[in-house]
C-alpha positions in Angstrom: 44.0 87.3 120.6 45.1 86.7 117.1 48.8 86.6 116.3 50.3 88.3 113.3 51.3 86.4 110.2 53.5 87.6 107.4 51.9 87.9 104.0 52.8 89.8 100.8 51.3 93.1 99.9 51.4 93.6 96.1 50.7 97.2 95.1 50.0 98.0 91.5 49.7 101.6 90.1 48.3 101.6 86.6 45.8 102.9 84.1 42.2 102.9 85.3 41.3 101.3 81.9 42.7 98.0 83.2 40.6 97.7 86.3 38.1 95.2 85.0 40.8 93.0 83.4 42.8 93.1 86.6 39.9 92.0 88.8 39.3 89.0 86.5 43.0 88.2 86.6 43.3 88.3 90.4 40.5 85.7 90.8 42.1 83.3 88.3 45.6 83.8 89.9 44.5 82.9 93.4 43.9 86.3 95.2 41.1 86.2 97.6 40.5 90.0 97.5 41.8 93.4 96.6 41.4 97.1 97.2 41.3 99.6 94.4 41.5 103.4 94.9 42.0 106.3 92.5 45.5 107.6 92.2 47.2 110.6 90.7 50.8 111.7 90.4 53.7 112.3 88.1 56.1 109.7 86.7 57.9 108.5 83.7 54.9 109.0 81.4 54.0 112.4 82.8 51.2 113.7 85.0 48.3 111.4 85.6 45.2 113.3 86.8 42.4 111.3 88.5 39.8 113.9 87.3 40.0 112.5 83.8 38.6 109.0 83.6 40.3 108.2 80.3 43.8 109.1 81.7 43.4 108.4 85.4 45.4 105.9 87.4 44.3 103.4 90.0 46.2 101.9 93.0 45.5 98.3 93.5 46.5 96.4 96.7 46.4 92.7 97.1 47.4 90.9 100.3 48.2 87.2 99.7 50.7 84.5 100.2 54.2 84.6 98.6 53.4 82.1 95.9 50.2 84.0 94.8 52.1 87.3 94.9 54.9 86.0 92.7 52.3 84.6 90.3 50.4 87.9 90.1 53.6 89.9 89.5 54.9 87.6 86.8 51.6 87.6 85.0 51.2 91.3 85.1 54.7 91.9 83.8 54.2 89.5 81.0 50.7 90.7 79.9 50.7 94.4 80.7 54.1 96.0 81.0 54.8 96.4 77.3 51.6 98.3 76.5 50.4 100.0 79.7 51.8 102.4 82.3 52.3 100.1 85.3 54.4 100.0 88.5 54.4 97.0 90.8 56.0 96.7 94.2 55.8 94.1 96.8 56.4 94.3 100.6 56.0 92.0 103.6 53.1 92.9 105.9 51.9 91.5 109.2 48.2 90.6 109.1 45.7 89.4 111.7 43.1 86.8 110.7 45.6 85.4 108.2 43.1 82.8 106.9 41.4 85.7 105.0 44.5 86.0 102.8 
């Protein structure tokens, strides 16, 4: 049986218009993979409805090592926070098959 290993889960909720940029960024910043889903809700910038492609949000999840997680967070804050609606949070997660991350 595999044993669990601690990795970081970086979760980004942002505008769907950034999806292609973020995918490119993750590869350059060392992430081996990601998951993207549609998201909707209400926050500082009002209601975001996933039914409208131009104003919808996505939720992006990246599981990676701590160094890659910190690199991703710093890069996104520097390059996107000023001009885009974006929330980032990071948590520890226990993963199996840690070599995948």
